[in-house]
N, C-alpha and C positions, 0 to 999 in steps of 0.2 A: 237272587238279586244282590246279595252281599258279595258273592264271588265275582259277579259281573263288575261290580263296583270296584273291587280289589284289582281285577285285571285292568280296568280302565285307569285306576289310580297308578298302577305300576307302569303302564305305558305312558302316562303323563309324566311320571317321575323320570323314566328314561329319556323322554323328549327334553325335559327341563335340564337333565344332566348333560345331554348332548349339546344343548344351547350354551350351558355354562362352560363346557370345554371349548366350544367355538369362540365364545366371548374371551375366555382366558388366552387362547391362541392369538386372537385379534389384538388383545391388549399388549401381548408380548411383542407382536410385530410392530405395533404403533410406538412402543417404548424404544424399540431398536431404531426405528426411523427417526424418533425424536433425538436420540443420542447421536445418530449420524449427523442430523441437522445441526445440533449443537456444536459438534466438533467442527463442522464446516464453517459455522458462523464464527467460532473462536479463531479458526485459521485465517478467515478473511479479516477479522479484527487485527490479528497480528500483521498480516500483510499490509493492511491500511496504515498501522502505526509505523511500519518500516518505510512506506512510501512517504508519509508525512515527514519522518525524520530526514530522509534523503532530500526531499524538497527543501526543507530548512537548510540543509548543508549546501545545496546548490545556490540558494539565495545568498547565504553568507559568502560563498566563493565569488558570486557575481559582484557583490558589493566590494570585496577585496580587490577583484580585477579592476573594477571601475576606479577605485582609489589608486591603485598602482598606475593606471593609464594617465590619470590626472597628475600623479607625481612626475611621471616621465615627461609630460607636456610642460609641467612647470620647470623641471630641470633643464629641458631643451631650450626654453626661453631664457633661462638664467645663463646658460652657456652661450647662447647667441648674443645676449647682451654684453658679455665679458670678452668676446672675441675682438680682435683687432680687424680692420678692413680687409687686409690681405688674407685673413683666416676665413673670411665669409664664404669663399668658394668651397673650402673644405667642409664647412658647416652644412652647405647645401647637400653634399654628398652623404654626410653623416645622417642628415634628417631622412633622406631617402631610405637608407639602411635601417633606421629605426622604424620607419613606417612599414617597411617590408616585414620586419620582425613582428610587429604588432598585428599585422593582417593575418 
């Protein structure tokens, strides 16, 4: 009876050791997957930060472009007011050229 119990206990011990090896391997695989996922998330965060920075730069450039267009309009109006009547024809041609450049 004691020998049968020893054999049974040894079999159970081998079974538990096999399960422990399986669990250890599964844990290692899960840790590898977790590390890969963390690297991916970190990479995505870096990309998102870069996109945000570029969006901000585009907004700033849009504001500058709008301001420059407003300045051009203002200066065109100033030039128009200061021209003599015979220069009005030249002004019309100049305005067309400026509009073509802005388009």
